[in-house]
C-alpha positions in Angstrom: -30.3 76.8 76.7 -33.3 74.2 76.6 -36.8 75.9 77.2 -39.0 72.3 77.4 -38.8 69.3 79.4 -38.1 67.8 75.9 -35.8 69.9 75.0 -33.8 69.2 78.4 -33.9 65.7 77.7 -32.8 65.6 74.1 -29.8 67.9 75.5 -28.9 65.5 78.2 -29.1 62.6 75.6 -27.1 64.2 73.1 -24.1 65.5 75.8 -24.0 61.8 77.2 -24.2 60.4 73.5 -21.0 62.7 72.5 -19.1 62.1 75.4 -19.5 58.1 74.4 -18.1 58.9 71.2 -15.5 60.7 72.3 -14.4 58.1 74.8 -14.8 55.4 72.1 -12.4 57.7 69.6 -10.0 58.0 72.7 -10.1 54.9 74.2 -8.1 55.1 77.3 -3.8 54.2 76.3 -3.9 51.5 79.4 -7.2 49.6 78.3 -5.4 46.7 76.7 -2.6 46.6 79.5 -5.6 46.4 82.5 -7.6 44.0 80.6 -4.4 41.4 79.9 -3.4 42.2 83.7 -6.6 41.1 84.8 -6.6 38.0 82.5 -3.3 37.0 84.3 -4.4 37.7 87.7 -5.5 34.5 90.0 -7.6 36.2 92.2 -10.8 38.3 91.8 -11.4 42.0 90.4 -12.3 44.2 93.8 -14.4 47.4 92.6 -14.3 50.7 94.6 -16.0 53.9 94.8 -17.6 56.7 96.4 -21.4 58.4 95.9 -22.6 58.1 92.3 -19.0 56.1 91.6 -20.0 53.9 94.2 -22.8 52.7 92.6 -21.5 52.2 89.3 -18.6 50.3 90.8 -21.7 47.9 92.0 -22.9 47.5 88.6 -19.4 47.0 87.2 -18.6 44.4 90.0 -22.1 42.5 88.9 -21.4 42.4 85.1 -17.9 41.3 85.4 -19.0 38.5 87.8 -21.6 37.0 85.8 -19.4 37.4 82.6 -16.5 35.3 83.9 -14.4 37.5 85.9 -15.3 36.8 89.3 -15.5 40.3 91.3 -17.3 42.2 94.2 -17.6 45.7 95.4 -16.3 47.0 98.6 -17.4 50.3 100.0 -14.1 52.6 100.8 -15.4 53.8 104.0 -16.1 50.1 105.2 -12.7 49.1 103.9 -11.5 51.5 106.5 -13.4 49.7 109.1 -12.1 46.0 108.5 -13.0 45.2 104.8 -9.6 45.3 103.8 -9.4 41.7 104.6 -11.5 40.5 101.9 -8.8 41.9 99.5 -6.2 39.6 98.9 -2.7 39.8 97.4 -3.8 37.9 94.3 -6.9 40.0 93.4 -6.7 43.6 91.1 -8.4 46.6 92.3 -10.6 49.0 90.5 -10.8 52.6 92.1 -13.6 55.0 90.5 -13.2 58.6 91.4 -14.0 61.6 88.7 -11.6 64.6 90.5 -9.3 61.4 91.3 -9.5 62.9 95.1 -11.8 61.0 96.8 -10.4 61.1 100.4 -12.2 57.7 101.3 -10.0 56.2 98.4 -6.5 56.9 100.3 -7.3 53.8 102.9 -7.7 51.5 99.6 -4.7 52.5 97.9 -2.3 53.1 100.9 -3.3 49.3 101.4 -2.6 48.3 97.9 0.8 50.1 97.7 1.5 48.2 100.9 0.9 44.6 99.7 1.8 45.6 96.3 -1.5 44.6 94.7 -2.4 46.6 91.4 -4.9 49.3 90.8 -6.5 50.7 87.8 -7.9 54.1 88.4 -11.0 55.6 87.0 -10.6 59.3 86.4 -10.9 62.4 84.2 -8.2 63.8 85.8 -4.4 62.8 84.7 -2.3 64.2 87.3 -4.8 63.6 90.7 -3.7 61.6 93.5 -6.1 58.1 91.9 -4.3 58.1 89.2 -0.8 58.9 90.0 -1.1 56.5 92.7 -2.8 53.5 90.1 -0.7 51.0 88.3 -3.1 51.8 85.0 -4.8 54.4 84.6 -8.3 54.6 82.6 -8.7 58.3 81.7 -12.0 59.9 80.9 -12.9 62.6 78.4 -13.2 66.1 80.5 -16.6 67.1 79.5 -19.2 69.0 81.1 -21.9 67.1 82.7 -25.1 66.6 81.2 -27.1 68.1 84.1 -28.8 72.0 83.5 -26.7 73.4 86.1 -23.5 71.3 84.9 -22.7 69.7 88.5 -24.8 66.4 89.2 -22.5 63.6 88.1 -24.2 62.3 84.6 -21.9 62.5 81.9 -19.0 61.1 84.1 -21.0 58.2 85.1 -22.6 57.4 81.9 -19.1 57.2 80.5 -17.7 55.2 83.9 -20.5 52.6 83.1 -19.6 52.6 79.3 -16.0 51.9 80.3 -16.6 49.0 82.9 -18.9 47.2 80.0 -16.0 47.7 77.6 -13.9 45.9 80.2 -16.1 43.1 80.9 -16.9 42.3 77.2 -13.2 42.6 76.0 -12.5 39.8 79.2 -15.5 38.2 77.8 -14.1 38.0 74.1 -10.6 36.7 75.4 -11.6 34.3 77.9 -13.7 32.8 74.9 -17.1 33.0 77.3 -19.9 31.2 75.6 -23.6 31.2 75.6 -22.9 28.1 78.0 -21.1 29.7 80.5 -23.5 32.5 80.8 -26.2 30.3 81.6 -24.3 28.8 84.3 -24.3 32.2 85.8 -28.1 33.1 85.0 -30.0 30.3 85.9 -32.6 32.5 87.5 -35.8 34.0 85.7 -36.6 34.0 82.1 -33.3 34.6 81.2 -32.3 31.3 82.8 -34.8 29.5 81.1 -34.3 30.4 77.5 -30.1 29.0 78.4 -31.5 25.4 79.6 -30.4 22.5 78.1 -32.6 19.8 77.0 -30.9 17.6 79.1 -32.1 19.5 81.8 -35.9 19.3 81.7 -36.4 16.0 80.1 -38.3 13.1 81.6 -36.1 9.7 81.4 -36.0 5.8 82.3 -39.5 4.7 83.3 -41.2 7.6 82.0 -40.3 6.6 78.5 -43.1 5.6 76.3 -40.9 3.0 74.7 -42.1 -0.3 72.5 -41.0 -3.4 70.8 -41.5 -3.3 66.8 -43.7 -6.0 67.1 -45.7 -4.6 70.1 -49.5 -5.1 69.3 -51.2 -1.9 68.6 -53.8 -2.3 71.2 -50.9 -2.3 73.6 -49.4 0.6 72.0 -52.3 3.0 72.5 -52.4 1.9 76.1 -48.7 2.9 76.4 -49.4 6.1 74.6 -52.5 7.1 76.9 -50.4 6.0 80.1 -47.3 7.7 79.6 -49.2 10.9 78.6 -47.0 12.3 75.9 -49.2 11.3 72.8 -46.1 9.6 71.4 -44.4 6.3 71.9 -40.8 5.1 70.6 -39.9 2.3 68.6 -36.9 0.6 69.8 -35.2 -2.3 68.0 -31.5 -3.1 69.3 -31.4 -0.3 71.5 -31.8 2.2 68.9 -34.9 4.6 68.2 -35.9 3.4 64.8 -39.6 5.3 64.3 -42.0 6.5 66.6 -46.1 6.4 66.9 -48.1 9.7 67.7 -51.9 10.2 68.1 -52.1 11.9 64.4 -50.2 7.6 63.1 -53.2 6.4 65.2 -55.9 8.2 63.7 -54.9 7.8 60.3 -54.3 4.1 60.6 -58.0 3.8 62.9 -59.5 1.1 60.2 -58.1 -2.1 61.6 -55.9 -0.2 63.7 -55.7 -3.2 65.9 -54.6 -6.2 63.7 -51.2 -4.1 63.1 -48.2 -4.3 65.0 -46.2 -1.0 66.3 -43.5 -1.6 63.5 -46.1 -1.4 60.8 -48.2 1.5 61.9 -45.0 3.9 62.9 -43.2 6.8 61.3 -39.5 5.4 60.2 -37.9 9.0 60.5 -38.2 10.2 64.1 -37.4 13.7 64.8 -34.7 13.6 67.8 -33.1 16.0 69.6 -30.1 16.1 72.1 -29.4 16.7 75.8 -27.3 19.5 75.1 -29.7 21.3 72.8 -31.3 25.2 74.3 -34.7 24.4 75.4 -35.6 27.3 72.9 -34.5 25.3 70.0 -35.9 22.2 71.1 -39.2 24.4 71.1 -38.6 25.8 67.7 -38.3 22.4 66.2 -41.5 20.9 67.7 -43.6 23.8 66.3 -41.5 23.5 63.0 -42.5 19.9 62.6 -46.2 20.4 64.6 -45.4 18.0 66.7 -45.8 17.4 70.5 -42.6 15.5 71.9 -39.3 15.1 71.1 -37.3 12.4 71.6 -33.8 12.8 73.2 -31.3 10.6 71.6 -27.5 9.9 72.8 -24.8 9.5 69.9 -25.8 5.7 69.4 -29.2 6.6 68.7 -30.5 5.1 71.7 -33.3 6.8 73.3 -32.5 8.6 76.9 -35.1 10.8 77.2 -38.5 12.9 75.6 -39.4 16.2 76.1 -43.0 17.4 75.7 -44.4 20.6 74.4 -46.3 21.6 77.7 -42.6 21.2 79.6 -41.0 23.9 77.5 -44.4 26.0 77.5 -44.9 25.6 81.4 -41.5 27.1 82.0 -42.0 30.2 79.5 -39.8 29.2 77.1 -40.2 31.6 73.9 
């Protein structure tokens, strides 16, 4: 029996870790079939539960939705008062109850049976009402709760949460869900920023500092100064053939205005493309110690420019 706060905390964590190990070694036999069914169905995934199971159900629905499997949470009590209309025949329903005997779930179970909507039940009691009525049964190992009095849902909710993550991850793998897809669902916050593409932040059109090869350097310096990117691109035949940076100007300051852009330019410009993640663009800028990158298309034509300060203001890392 734990005697200190640290002992209690360690006991809880070890108990829950052991339960997760047991779950991984005894994954429900219907797990793969449940994943296949969700993939085959054309509707959304509806997740329901009461109490602590309800909180887990909300998280499960949120994780599924953000990883390519549209889902939403329904509170079973609210379902009995009109929210059943949110469930459609093409949907799949996941119901969570550790005991499998939560009365509030009966209305949703009866509704699903009436309209032949498949149910995935999650419980630790194989012969419970929920499991007997479910199309597929995700049975949790029967282990004691980790709380000191063995009553508060801790281990059971941890296993259910992890099983939901396993479902979501398996569905992601089967759908071929990519980082780009993930970025579409996470446009906000720091995570969304890291997943943005160069094409979303670049400057284009008249904002690009572009020069012809024969442009006198006096005019080139004015263009670099006016556009504010610390660089200018040299374009010939529609293609980017070189760049002039502030560093090029300083290195050639003696007799600078006697030259054209072509004589001063660096002939191997470092570029990027619209589909490159902004984090990679920042790494490329830092690697080559430049202040900006021109964005080119497959033909080598300049279509935009992205500056170091643009990326730093966004919080790109």
